[in-house]
N, C-alpha and C positions, 0 to 999 in steps of 0.2 A: 683675048688668052680667057682659057678653063680655068678656070679657080678651084674649083669645088667639086670634091673628088662624091662617087655614085655615093657613098654612106652618109656624109654631110648631106648630098639632095634630098634623101630619104630623111633627114631626122626632120630637115625644116619646110620638108614638103608633108609631112603627116602632123607637125606645129601649126601651118599652114589650114590643113584639113577641115584638124578638129577646133581650128579658131574661128571657119566660116562657119561652121557647123552649132555656135554658141553665139554668130555676132547678134544674131534674132533679140539676147539675151544681156548679152555684156553692153547692147550702145541701145536698147530699152523699146525695139520696132518691134516686138513677140507681138505686142496688140491689133498691126497691120492687119496683119493672119493673110492668109491666102498667099500667092507667089511671093513674098517681099520675106516669108518665112521659110516656106515650104523648099524654092529653088535657093536659099545658100548652104540647106543641113543639108539639102541631094548633094548638090554640088560638091559640097564639105565631104561629105560621103564618099561619093564617087571618087575623089583624091587620095582619100587615105583607103581604100582597095585596090585601087591604084597600083599603090605603093608596093602589094604585098604580091605583085605580080613580076614587077620588076625586077631587073639582075641589077642589085644593089651592095651587094654583101651584105646588110643589116639583116635582112628577113628576107619571105615568097619563098615565091615558085623557080625563081629565074626567065620564069619563060619567056618576059614578052626583055628585049636588048635596052640595054639603054639610052642607044640613041633611039630609038623609038618613043620608048618613055618618054624621054624630052617632048620629043612631039607633040607628044598628045598630053602634056602637061601643056605644054606652049599654046595650044587649042582651049583645054579646059580656062587654064587662066585668062581667056581674051572669049569666052563665054562668059566665065563668073565676069570681068571688070563689066561689061557693057549688058549683063543681065538687067538692071531696072532699068535700060529703057527697052531692051530687045522683049520686057515682059510685062511691062507698063505701068511698074510700081515707082518710077522714078521721082511722081509726085504724092510720096510720104510725106518728103523729107530730106534734109544732110546726113542724118544720121544712120538713114536709112542708106540708098545710094554710098556715100564715099569709103565707108570701112568695104561695101565688095569691088567700087572701082580700085583699091588698092591694092585690098589681098589679091587682085585677080593679076596684076600687074607684077608685083612679091611674086604671083606664079613663075610668072613669064618669064625674071628675072632669072627665077630661082633655076631651070631650063635653060637658059639661056650662059649663064655661065659652071654650067657643070659635064665636065668632061663626064665624054661616053667609054672613056677604059679606064681600066685602072693601069698605074703606075708601082712595078712592082720593082723593090730591093732587090739585087743580087749579090746574098754573100759569097766574097769570093778573092780571089784573085783579080789585081787593078788592071 
């Protein structure tokens, strides 16, 4: 069952994107440099920018359907979750890879529980 509206999805995804961009500072692995810092910041920015194109009724151009957008988010979540191993910086410590793994997983879950269509309430005769 899809629990989240596209609007709620957008709010959560924006928070995820900003959290990912700030994760090197929040979890104190900014000194690691290189891909350990560049990848989460770039992926966070991609998540935020993708919300600007989605038909989420909150922000954006509404040029990408929510069905397609949630599939894109699942792919992004997978890449974020495996990025410490994909870009070979998982050996920088648990505070480097665990936040990205959890944030990527959260992005996938957010996409999986989001409705791709809107439910409208009709006012009129019952």
